Every structure is written in structure tokens, then in C-alpha cells.
C-alpha positions in Angstrom: -65.8 62.5 -98.7 -63.6 61.5 -95.8 -64.4 57.9 -94.8 -61.7 55.8 -93.0 -59.1 58.5 -93.6 -56.5 56.1 -95.2 -56.4 57.9 -98.5 -56.3 61.3 -96.9 -53.3 60.2 -94.7 -51.4 59.0 -97.7 -52.2 62.2 -99.7 -51.2 64.4 -96.8 -47.9 62.5 -96.4 -47.2 63.1 -100.1 -48.1 66.8 -99.9 -45.7 67.2 -97.0 -42.8 66.2 -99.2 -43.2 69.5 -100.9 -42.8 71.3 -97.6 -45.9 73.6 -97.8 -46.2 76.4 -95.4 -49.7 75.2 -94.4 -52.1 72.5 -95.4 -55.8 72.7 -94.6 -58.3 69.9 -95.4 -62.0 70.5 -96.2 -64.4 67.7 -96.5 -68.0 68.2 -97.9 -68.9 64.8 -96.3 -67.2 63.3 -93.3 -68.4 59.9 -92.1 -68.7 59.0 -88.4 -66.5 56.0 -88.5 -65.5 54.4 -85.2 -62.1 53.3 -86.5 -61.0 56.8 -87.4 -59.2 57.9 -84.2 -58.0 61.3 -85.4 -59.7 64.1 -87.2 -58.1 64.8 -90.6 -60.4 67.6 -91.6 -60.1 71.3 -90.7 -63.4 72.2 -92.3 -66.5 69.9 -92.4 -69.5 70.5 -94.5 -71.7 67.7 -93.2 -71.0 64.9 -90.8 -72.9 61.8 -91.9 -73.6 58.3 -90.5 -71.4 55.4 -91.7 -73.7 54.5 -94.5 -73.2 54.2 -98.3 -74.3 57.4 -99.9 -74.9 58.2 -103.6 -75.7 61.3 -105.7 -74.0 64.5 -106.7 -71.0 62.8 -108.2 -71.0 59.9 -105.8 -72.0 56.7 -107.6 -72.8 53.0 -107.0 -71.7 50.9 -109.9 -71.9 53.9 -112.2 -75.5 54.7 -111.2 -76.8 57.8 -109.3 -73.8 60.0 -110.0 -76.0 62.5 -111.7 -78.5 63.1 -108.9 -78.7 66.7 -107.7 -78.8 65.5 -104.0 -77.0 63.1 -101.8 -78.8 60.2 -100.1 -78.3 56.7 -98.6 -78.8 53.8 -100.9 -80.7 50.9 -99.3 -79.7 47.2 -99.3 -82.6 46.7 -101.8 -81.1 49.4 -104.0 -77.7 47.8 -103.8 -79.0 44.4 -104.9 -81.0 45.9 -107.8 -77.9 47.8 -109.2 -75.2 45.4 -108.3 -72.9 44.2 -111.1 
């Protein structure tokens, strides 16, 4: 998932030190975040709203990682499963 893009920028900077011929970025999920001014992905699976999503390997406090789908967790759900 590409969120703010900070991690991806750092990763791309590191990858560039190896002088690759080409680097392409694919994101299954790319959030619509107003603070992200440039697109860091060449291929986008799904563009999603700037909400907290869980499921299919994305967790919230170690919960929901094993869901076979991706969904938004509500504020009530966050309160119920907070640590």
C-alpha cells in the first residue's frame, strides 16, 4: 500500500544507489492523500480513500490480517481492538 509516499521515496533513493537500468513501482492499494504531491506508482491496482483499511495481510493491532478481503475499519472497531 502506498500511503504518504515517505517510505517509498526512501526505498527508491536506496535502490537508485545500485544504478538499475529501470525501476517500476506497483501498488495494490494507493491512498488518495492530499499531502502526496507526486505519483510514485507506475501501476495502481486500486485507488482507495484516505481511510484505515484492514484484511488480506493488513492488520490493526495484529487483528484482521487473515481476512480474505480488504475493508475499512470503523472508529468503533478501532476502539474495540485497541491495545
